N, C-alpha and C positions, 0 to 999 in steps of 0.2 A: 396058731392053731390051725388044726385040722375039721374044714367042715365036709356035708353032706353037702350034693347040692343039690334040688329036686328041681329046678326044671329054670328057663330061659325069663329076664327079667324084659324083652321087648313085648310089651301084651294090648293090649286094648286092655280098655276099664270094661271093656265086654268080655273078654277073652279071661280077664286076671278073678271074675267075680266067678265065671263056671270051674276056676285049677281053686281057689276057695272053698266050694263045694263039692271039688277032688277029695279036699287033704283034708277037710273036716274030720273026714272018718281015723284020722293017721292020729289025731292032736287025741290026746291024755289027760286030761282033768282031776281026776280019781286017786291023786297017785301020791300018797304022805308024800311030803318032804321031811330030815332028820335031823334037827336045824343045831342036833348034837355033834355032825358030825361037818357039820361045815366051819373054811376054815378062812374062805372069799371069795365074797359075795363081787357080784362086776355090777355098776349103774349102766345101765346105757340112756340114750338121747341121739337127736338132728335137731341140727337149728338146720333155720332155713336163709339167706340174705342171697335180693340179687339171684335168684332161680340158680342157685350154688347148692350141693347141700353141705353138708358135716358132720360128719357121724363121727360121739367119740364113746368110749368105750372102755372104764377103769373101774379097776380093781384093789375092792377092795379089802384089809382082813377083817373077820369076822372076829368079836364081836365090837374091837375097838374101831377100829372102822384108819389108821393106819394107809396110808395110799403104799401101792403097790408093784403098779402098772398101768397106764395108760396110754389107751389107744387112740386115732387120730387118720381120721378119712376125711379126703373134700372131691365132691363129683359137680357134674352136673346135673340138676331136678327134669330128669324128663318129664316122669308122669304128670298129670298134672293129680291135684290135689281135690279129690275126691271123698268123704267122708266113710266110716265103714273098711274103704281100701290102704289106709298109711304104708303098710305093710310093700304095698308096692313101688310109691315114691323113694320112700328111705330102704329097703331092705337090699340098695345095691349098694351100697354106698357101707351101711354097714356088714357085712358081706368083707368089705375092703378091713375097713376097723377088724372085725373078729379075726381074720389070718394074719392079723398084724402080731395079733397075744402071743408071747413064749413059755405063759398059764394058764393051766383052765383052768376058767373059775367051776365052784362048786356050786352055784346058781347066776341066774343074772336077772338082775332086777330092772323092767325098765320102763321105763315114763311112757305110757303107752296103756292097748287094755288088753285083752286075752281071749275067752270065755265070752267075756264079758264083749260081745258082740255077736250081733245081729246073725252073723253065720258061724259063731262060733270058734273067728279064728283072725282074733286081732294083733298087732303085733305082735306079740310079747307069745302065743302059739306059731306062731308059722314060722318066725326064726327058729323056736325051738325045736322046729323039726328041721334047720338046717347047720343049730351045735348041737344035738342028740344027746345035749343037759339042760337038770330043771331053770324051767324060766319061771316067774311070775310077772305077773302086769300089777301096778299101781300106778291109775291115771288121774289128772286135774279134776277132768267132768265125767258127765254120763254118758256113755257112746248109746242105750237102746237100755231100755226095761224101765220101770218104774219103783219106788224104794220111799218105806217110812223113813221118820230127819231120823237120824242114830242120837240117843242121850248124850250127856252132855261133858264126859268125862272119856279120859285118855283109854285104846281100847272100847271100847262101846260100838255093837254094829247092826245097822241091818241089812238082812238079804235084799237085792236088784233082781226084781222077777223080771223072764223077761216070756212071753206064750208060756207064763205055763211054770218055768224053769226058774232057779234059783241059779243065778250065772253070775254070779261072782257080790261085793259084801258095798255097801255104804259105813268106813271106820269115818271113827273120829277119832283123829291119833297124836293133838294137843287139845285143849281144850277153849274155846272161845272162838277157835278155827274150822271153816266150814270144814267135809269129810273128806277120804278121799274115797277115791273108786279104785278096789282091791278082787281080784280074778286070778286064777291059775292062769300062769300063759301053756306049756308044754310041763309033763314027768312032773307036777305039783300039784295040789288038792287048796280047797277053799280054805279049809280050818289054817292048816297047815305058811298057807300063802300069809292071812292075813297077822300068823303071831311071826313070820320072817318081817312084815312091814312095821312093827308095831317097835319089836329087838331093833330095829333097822334108825327105828322116832331117835332123835336126842333134840338140842335144844329149836327145830324147826317145825311145821309144819310136816314137809316133803323126810322121806327117809334120806340119809346121807349120802346111800352112794346111788342115786338121781341125783340128787344135792349133785355132786361130785362131775355127773356126768355132763347135768344141764349147763352149769359154770364150764366145762371144759368142752362143749360143744359149741356154746355163741363164742368165743373167745376164735376171729381171725384175723390171721394173720399177716 
């Protein structure tokens, strides 16, 4: 898969924040996804063990979630863990994994944040600028903002508000489970991002592509 190389990864945290502030203007977070046209969804996750990062991109068919392709990459984690700068810790190893894909998915579903970010450019948004393909974010925890508790039924959601703006949704995917935090990444919008996540949930709280990527990223051989 071909990516648009946007910048170097050898940055300090201060330089990374400045870059986020520049790139933010390029993020498109108001374009609906055409779910009827989606045939392949890729789950994206990174695991870190002993300061080594392993990225996994798992492509599944949609909507039946049959495995199609898995791409892995591994490299030292050289950027520090800084809240809000996850893409600079994980981005370089993800690029290596993305470039190994022989098939270009219709949408990438990230374990992480997107527009729901203090500077509106979480890892799904940032990497979406490299991919040039729609991306959606599904985070287990809320990075910023505030929300009311969503209703108890699957599909119930409430907006996450940060500085007066709706930046994402607290989404109940399974009854009796804590919500996930969904936001558009790049070339997507909130309503269709929620729809994609709900269409990708089967027996578990997390959508199937994210679960598959999490499992693949955590296996260090």
